C-alpha positions in Angstrom: -44.8 142.8 -84.3 -41.8 140.5 -84.8 -42.8 137.1 -85.9 -40.0 134.7 -85.1 -36.8 134.8 -83.0 -34.9 131.9 -84.4 -35.2 131.2 -88.2 -33.6 128.0 -89.6 -30.0 128.5 -90.7 -31.0 127.7 -94.3 -33.6 130.4 -94.3 -32.6 134.1 -94.8 -34.1 136.8 -92.5 -37.0 138.0 -94.6 -38.2 141.6 -94.3 -41.6 142.3 -95.9 -41.7 145.7 -97.5 -45.2 147.1 -97.9 -47.0 150.4 -98.2 -50.0 152.1 -99.9 -50.2 152.8 -103.6 -47.8 155.6 -104.7 -46.0 155.6 -101.4 -42.6 155.0 -103.0 -42.1 151.3 -102.4 -40.2 150.8 -105.7 -37.8 153.7 -104.8 -37.1 152.1 -101.4 -36.8 148.5 -102.7 -34.5 149.7 -105.5 -32.3 151.4 -102.9 -32.0 148.2 -100.9 -31.1 146.4 -104.1 -28.4 149.0 -104.8 -26.9 148.2 -101.4 -26.7 144.5 -102.5 -29.8 143.2 -100.8 -31.7 140.5 -102.7 -35.2 141.9 -103.5 -38.1 139.6 -104.3 -41.1 141.6 -105.6 -44.5 140.0 -105.7 -45.7 142.5 -108.3 -42.9 141.4 -110.6 -43.9 137.8 -110.0 -47.5 138.6 -110.6 -46.6 140.2 -114.0 -44.5 137.2 -115.0 -47.2 134.5 -114.2 -49.7 136.2 -116.5 -47.5 136.3 -119.6 -48.9 134.6 -122.7 -48.9 130.9 -122.4 -49.0 130.9 -118.6 -51.8 129.0 -116.8 -52.8 132.0 -114.8 -53.6 134.0 -117.9 -55.8 131.2 -119.3 -57.7 131.1 -116.0 -58.1 134.9 -116.0 -59.5 134.8 -119.5 -61.9 132.0 -118.6 -63.2 134.0 -115.6 -63.3 137.5 -117.0 -63.9 136.8 -120.7 -61.9 137.0 -123.9 -62.0 140.8 -123.9 -59.5 140.9 -121.0 -56.8 139.7 -123.5 -55.7 141.8 -126.5 -55.2 140.6 -130.1 -51.6 139.7 -129.3 -52.6 137.5 -126.4 -51.4 140.0 -123.8 -53.4 140.8 -120.7 -55.2 144.1 -120.8 -53.8 145.3 -117.5 -55.5 148.7 -117.4 -58.9 147.1 -118.1 -58.4 144.5 -115.4 -57.1 147.1 -113.0 -60.2 149.3 -113.5 -62.4 146.3 -113.1 -61.0 145.2 -109.7 -60.9 148.7 -108.4 -64.6 149.1 -109.0 -65.8 145.5 -108.1 -64.7 143.8 -104.9 -66.0 140.4 -106.1 -63.9 140.7 -109.2 -60.9 141.4 -107.1 -61.5 138.4 -104.9 -61.8 136.2 -108.0 -58.5 137.5 -109.4 -56.8 137.0 -106.1 -58.0 133.3 -105.9 -56.2 132.8 -109.2 -53.0 134.7 -108.6 -52.1 134.4 -104.9 -51.4 130.7 -104.6 -49.2 130.8 -107.6 -47.4 133.9 -106.3 -46.8 132.4 -102.9 -45.3 129.3 -104.6 -42.9 131.5 -106.6 -42.0 133.5 -103.5 -41.1 130.4 -101.6 -38.8 129.2 -104.4 -37.1 132.6 -104.6 -36.5 132.8 -100.8 -35.0 129.3 -100.9 -32.5 130.5 -103.4 -31.3 133.5 -101.4 -27.7 133.1 -100.0 -27.5 136.5 -98.2 -28.2 136.9 -94.5 -31.4 138.8 -95.3 -33.7 139.8 -98.2 -36.5 142.2 -98.9 -39.8 140.7 -100.0 -42.0 143.4 -101.5 -45.7 142.7 -100.8 -47.8 145.8 -101.6 -51.1 144.5 -100.2 -49.7 142.8 -97.1 -52.1 144.7 -94.8 -55.1 143.5 -96.9 -54.0 139.9 -97.0 -52.8 139.3 -93.5 -49.9 137.1 -92.4 -47.6 135.9 -95.1 -45.4 132.7 -95.0 -41.7 133.1 -94.5 -41.9 136.8 -93.3 -39.9 137.7 -90.1 -40.4 141.4 -90.0 -42.5 144.1 -91.7 -41.3 147.4 -92.9 -44.0 149.9 -93.9 -43.3 152.7 -96.3 -45.5 155.5 -95.0 -46.8 158.8 -96.5 -50.0 160.7 -95.9 -53.0 160.0 -98.1 -53.0 163.4 -99.7 -49.4 162.8 -100.8 -50.4 159.4 -102.2 -53.2 161.1 -104.2 -50.9 163.8 -105.7 -48.2 161.2 -106.6 -50.7 158.9 -108.1 -52.3 161.6 -110.3 -48.9 162.6 -111.5 -47.7 159.0 -112.1 -50.8 157.6 -113.8 -52.1 160.9 -115.3 -55.5 160.1 -113.7 -58.1 162.3 -112.1 -58.3 163.0 -108.4 -61.5 160.9 -108.2 -59.7 158.0 -109.8 -56.8 158.3 -107.4 -59.2 158.4 -104.5 -61.0 155.3 -105.7 -57.6 153.5 -105.9 -56.8 154.4 -102.3 -60.2 153.3 -101.2 -59.6 149.8 -102.7 -56.7 149.3 -100.3 -56.3 149.1 -96.6 -56.1 152.5 -94.9 -53.0 154.1 -93.4 -53.9 153.1 -89.8 -54.3 149.4 -90.7 -51.0 149.4 -92.5 -49.2 150.9 -89.5 -50.7 148.3 -87.2 -48.8 145.5 -88.9 -45.5 147.4 -88.9 -42.4 146.4 -87.0 -40.7 149.4 -88.6 -41.9 152.5 -90.4 -40.0 154.4 -93.1 -41.3 157.9 -93.6 -41.0 158.5 -97.4 -42.7 161.9 -97.5 -39.4 163.9 -97.7 -36.6 164.2 -100.2 -34.8 161.5 -102.1 -31.7 162.1 -99.9 -33.8 161.5 -96.8 -35.2 158.2 -98.3 -31.7 157.0 -99.1 -30.5 157.8 -95.6 -33.4 155.9 -94.1 -32.8 152.8 -96.2 -29.1 152.9 -95.2 -30.2 153.0 -91.5 -32.6 150.0 -91.9 -30.0 148.1 -94.0 -27.6 148.3 -91.1 -30.3 147.3 -88.6 -31.5 144.3 -90.6 -28.0 143.1 -91.3 -27.2 143.2 -87.6 -30.5 141.4 -86.7 -29.9 138.7 -89.3 -26.3 138.2 -88.1 -27.4 137.9 -84.5 -30.1 135.4 -85.3 -27.6 133.3 -87.3 -25.3 133.2 -84.3 -28.0 131.8 -82.2 -28.6 128.8 -84.5 
């Protein structure tokens, strides 16, 4: 599902990294970063733009009420997360506030990349559809039962809560449909590291080939 064949010379080759909740996206993106690849994470950007004093936080408070912010002016993330998992309308309202601002920040970050390629972490790419600037999609894949077990351990939540979180996202089949590449992250740490090294070599070669054609 490759999107372009000849990016501008001032535009790095952009690999969108995505996957379901608790699939290990952070582990994989951290390993790319360890190899020297610039990583732009939309979750990190999303956290930054709702810090105290930011326009997005004020909009969220106006839409969801003062109770969504604590006494220190910080967003009650767990409260907001529980709300959007349980209410699709609330999720849509939140997205309408955050997504335009996130996309603007992503575009700025990509413009500042000097390497041949970069990783753009977009956890909900399958749910949102095509994303500007993306040239290739790498899906981190694990079975749903593995996601549930990892999520329960990570967030100390019940199986029912973990299942609800999975249901709020695209299913495994829909994520795989948008993949140019699939990284199986159901094995050991060593296997994951090896897979990242393999894709790093592949993407470096692809980016270099495209640069030579421009």
